[in-house]
C-alpha positions in Angstrom: 0.1 0.3 -0.1 1.3 3.2 -0.8 0.4 7.1 0.4 -2.4 7.4 -2.1 -4.0 4.1 -1.4 -3.6 4.5 2.6 -5.3 7.9 2.3 -8.1 6.6 0.2 -8.6 3.8 3.4 -8.9 6.6 5.6 -11.0 8.7 3.9 -13.3 5.7 2.9 -13.3 4.5 6.9 -13.8 7.7 8.4 -16.1 9.0 5.5 -13.8 12.0 5.5 -12.7 13.4 2.0 -9.8 12.9 0.0 -7.9 15.8 0.5 -9.4 16.0 4.1 -7.5 12.4 4.9 -4.5 13.5 3.1 -4.0 16.7 5.0 -4.6 14.3 8.6 -2.1 11.7 7.0 0.6 14.2 6.4 0.2 16.1 10.1 0.3 12.9 12.0 3.3 11.4 10.0 4.4 15.5 11.0 3.8 15.1 14.9 5.5 11.9 14.7 8.4 13.5 13.3 8.7 16.1 14.9 8.5 14.3 17.9 10.9 12.4 17.0 13.5 15.4 16.3 12.9 16.7 19.8 13.9 13.4 21.2 10.7 12.1 22.0 9.8 8.8 21.3 5.7 7.9 20.2 3.6 5.3 21.5 0.4 4.7 20.2 -1.0 2.0 22.4 -1.5 -1.3 20.2 -0.1 -0.4 17.7 3.6 0.4 18.6 6.1 3.2 19.2 8.1 5.2 17.3 11.3 6.1 18.8 15.1 7.0 18.3 18.0 5.2 18.8 21.9 6.1 18.8 23.7 4.3 16.5 27.6 4.2 17.3 30.9 4.5 15.4 31.7 1.8 13.8 34.7 0.5 11.4 33.0 -0.7 7.9 34.9 -1.6 4.6 34.2 -0.6 1.4 32.9 -2.6 -1.2 34.8 -1.8 -4.0 38.1 -1.4 -3.2 38.6 -3.4 0.6 39.5 -0.1 2.3 38.2 -0.1 5.4 36.6 3.4 6.6 35.1 4.7 9.4 31.6 5.2 9.7 30.1 7.9 12.0 28.2 8.1 14.8 24.3 8.7 13.3 20.6 8.9 15.1 18.0 6.6 13.5 14.6 6.2 13.9 13.2 2.9 14.9 9.4 0.8 15.4 8.5 -1.5 17.2 5.6 -3.0 16.8 2.3 -3.1 19.5 1.0 -6.7 20.7 -2.1 -6.1 19.0 0.2 -5.2 15.7 2.0 -8.6 15.8 -1.2 -11.0 16.7 -2.9 -9.1 14.2 -0.5 -10.4 11.0 0.1 -13.7 12.8 
């Protein structure tokens, strides 16, 4: 399912117009992104938790030359599925 299909599904399930559903989805994504940028996590009970995890610096290898390179430390977004979501797909 891509974004436009998700917007159509939201509009159909909620009775909103496609434009309103699109704005609601964009606002949700923006809010989650802002929370993660601020260092917070977002928990949706039954669905899952979005959070930021720190990835430490490490040594890597250039696949073309085989040369060892240093990869910088970074923060990465993470999602952990909730119990209800896990149960619904099994």
